[in-house]
N, C-alpha and C positions, 0 to 999 in steps of 0.2 A: 395195600391200597396204592393206586397210582398217585404220584405227586403232581397234581394238576398245575400248581403254581410253578414248579420247576420246569415242566413241559412248556408252559406258556412263556416263561422267561427265556428258555432255549430258543424257541421259535422267534421271539422278538429280537434277541441278540443276533441270531443268524441274519435277520432282515437288516439290522442296523449296519452290519459289517459285510453284507452281501457275501456270506460264506455259509452255504447249506450244510457243510460238514462239521461245523463247530459243535463241540461237546462241553458241557459244564462240569467242572470238578469242584466238589464241595470244599470250601475253605473253613468256614465257621458260621455259627450263629452268634448272637450276643445276648445281653440281658434284656432284649426287647423281642419283638416279633420279626426283626430283620434277619435275613440270611445272606451269606456272601459266597460267591462262586468264582472260580478262576476259569478263564478261557484263553486260548492262544490263537491269534490270527496273524499270519505273516510273520511268525516268530516273535510277535509282540504280545506280552501278557496283559490282560485286562481283568478287572473285577466287575462282575455282574451282581447287582444288589436287588434282592427281592424284599420289598417293603409293602406288605399287603394292606391296602385300604380295607376297612376303615381304621385298622389298628395303628397304622403308621402314615405319616404325612411327610413327603420328601421336600416340600417347599422350604421349611427352615434350613435344611441341610444345603440346599442349592443356594439360597440367599446368603448364608453365612460363608459358604465356600467361596463365593464371589468376593465377599468383603475381605476375607482372610487373604485371598490371592492378591487383592489390591494392596493389602498391607505387607506384601512380600513374605507371607508365611507359606510354608510348604504343606499344602493340602492336596488331595486327589483332584485331578482335572476331570470335569464331567464331559465325557465323550458323546453320550447320548442319554436322552431322558424321556420318560413317559409318566407324567404326573398322575394321569387318570388311572393307569394300571399299577402304579407304584413300582416302577422299574428304572434302574440307572445302570449305565456303563461307565466305569471309572478307570483312570490310570491306576497301575498296580505298584504298590510300595514294597511288595515282597512279603516274606513271612517272619522276619526277625523283629520281635517285639523288644522294646527297651528292657523289659523285665529279664529277658533271656541273656542280655549282655552285662547285667549289673553284677559286679563283684566288689570286694573291698578295695581292689586296686583301681577299678574303672569308675566307681560311683562318683567320685569328686568331679572327674572330667565330664561324664555323661550328664549328671545332674546340672552341672554348670552350663552346659550347652542348652539343656532344656529350659533352664531359668532365663537364658538370654532371649528366648522367644516370647516370654510373657509380656514385656512392655508393648510389643506389637499387638498381642491379643487384647491387652488392657485398653489399647487405643480404639478398638473396634466396638463402638456402642450402638451402631445402626447399620442397616443394610438397605438395599433398594426397596425392601418391603416395609421399612420404617425402623423406629427405635427398637432395640432389643427389649424384651420384657424385663421388668424390675424384679430383682430378688428381694421382695418386700417381706413385711412381717407375716403376711398370710402364707406365702410360700415357705418361709423358714419354719413356721408352725406346722404346716402340713408335712414337711419333711421329717421333723422330729417326732411327730405323732406316729410315724411308721415304726419307731422303736417300741412304743408302748402297745400299739395295736397288733403288730405282726410278730415282734420278737417276744415281748413279755406275755401278752394275752394269748396269741395264737400258738406260737412255737413252744413256749415254756408252760402255757396253761396256768399262769399266775394271775391272781387278782390283787390289786393294790388296795391297801387300807386307805382311809381318808387322809391320814397323816402322810403316807407315802405318796399319794397322788398330789397333795399340796407341795411336798418337797420336790417332786419331779416338775410340776408346773412352774415353781419359783426358779428352778435351774434353767428351764427352757426360756423363761422371760429374761433372765440374766444373759443368756447366750444370744438372744435376739437383739438385746440392747447393744452388745458388743459388736455384732455384725453391722448394725445400722450406724454406729458412731465412726466407722472406718470410711476413708475415701472410697468412692464407688466408681467402677469402670467396667470395661468388658471382661467377662469371665467365661472361660471355656466350659467350666462346671464339672468336667470329668477328666482332668488333666493328670494322668497317671501312667504308670509303666506299661499298661496293657493298651493304652490309646496313643502311644508314641512308637513309631516304627523306625528302626535303624536302617537308613538307606546309604548308598554310596556317597551321596552329597549332603548328608545331614539327617536330622530327625524329621520324619513325616508325621503330621498331626491328623488324627481321625476322630470320629465320634463326637463332633462338635455341634450337632444340631440343637442341643439344649442350651446354647449360650445365652447369657443374661447380662444385665448390668448389676453388678454386685460388689461385695467387699474386696478390697485390694489384696488381702492375704489368701483368698479362697483357693486359687489355682496352685499357689505355692504349697499350701498345706495338703492339697490333693496329691501333689507330687512327692513331697518330702516325708509325709506320714501316710504313705500308700497302704491301702488295705491288703495288698498282696505281698508286701515285703517290708521288713522293719529294720531300721538302722539305729545305731547308738545316737543318743541325744546330742553328743558332742559334734558329730558330723551334721546332724540336722540343723543345729543352731549355727554352725559355721556357714553352711549353705544359705541359711536364712539371712545372715548378716550380708552375704554377697548379694542376695536378692534385694535387700533394703538399699544397699549402696547403688545398685544398678537402677533402682527406681529414682533415687535422688539424682543420679547422673542424668537420667532421662527426663528430669523435671516433672515426674509423675507423683512425687511424694515430697512433702514439706521437710526440708532438712532439719527442722526443729523437732520433728518426731524422734524421740530417743529410742535406743535399742530395747529398753525395758517395755515401753509402750507398744512397740511393734511386735515384740515377742508375745505380749499379752494378747493382742489382737489375733496373732497366728495360733496360739495355743487354744484359745477359746473357740476360734473358728473351726479348728480341727475337731473339737468335741462335738460341735453341731453336725459337722459332716459325718463323723463316725456314728453318731446316733442314727442319722438317716441311712447310712450304708448298712449297718447291722440290721435295721428293719427291712431294707430292700432284700438283703440276702435271705432273710426268713421268708419274705413274700415270694421270692423267686422259687423257693422250694415248695411252699404250700399252695400257691396259686398256679404256678407255671410248671411245676414238676422238675425244676432244675436243681438237682441235688448237689452239684459240684461246689456251689457257693457256701454250703454249710460249714465247710472247713475253714473259711475265712472269718467266720463270726467271732470265735474266741480272740483272735488277734485284734480284730477291730474293736471289740468291747474292752480289751485290755488297754488300748490307747485311752479310752474314755476314763478308766479308773486311774491310770498312772498320771495323766495330765491333770485331771480334775483334783486329784489329791494334793497337788502342789499349790492350789489356790484356796485360801480360807473360805471364800464365798461358796465354794463347791465341795468342801470337804465332806459334809454329810451326804451329799449326792454321790460322791465317789464311793463312800462306804456302802450306801444302798446298792449301787450298781455291782460292787464287788461281792457283797454278801447275798444279794437276792438274784442277780442275773449271772455274773461270771461264775459263781460257785455252781450254778445249775448247768452251765455249759461245759465246765471242766471238773466233773466230779472226781474226788480223790479215790 
């Protein structure tokens, strides 16, 4: 079947750059309906984005890109834009994801650089379109419901007993309370090794269109407890201490907040995020036919088990997830 959207995007890009010979080379899709293509014009590479309406809306991306650029963050420049058709022409950060460059030797340096950008992200709470959405109780609840709806019910075909459902709901309420008690600021919301590009002049930031006003630890836990790669807790907490010190230095965090409190916020925020991510990975498979994310579910769920087990308030929940969910994902 002819790819009508790709043909339309090719025609539009040729018109924008006044180059009738341009051809699009597929770069990737992502966990949404967006697709990305590379093209070369006058020896300069560009990224053409296909974001088909009504599934995608480019306006948040455009507004946040402008706000991030104003905050001196490295994000793609928008060279051309057609909101009605859902098409963008962006500057090209290349192909090297942070994930590909991470080793035991490089992790400390590269993560340190990534953390240094977070104060600027945290400072962006509004764009020309208005204040960023609040990462409120309703949003937090919807995200964690993905775990029960898509991973437990749909993927594993499991039905919770009344006691199990109550246990899960109590854990979710505890995690929501943790998120809301933290200082709130600008949050990228998907700040991890597949959304950071290694460029000659630093790390480029992509996929920021879902930015919100949310908990201060959210982006740090997205980065340091990445669903796509796992590091020893010693390294994670060393980097977390650096992030806390950077926040205090930037006057974004009360210096009276001690390390134990900050670690609690971080750990529990990570559980909330991994509940969401595990559910999304299952949904991507069952709803969107994207099988590749299934391999990331056991790692993501193991974070939930390991971290929750260290907190008495979540010990029963950790045991439930380990015995009911993780055991089904990793049969012996």
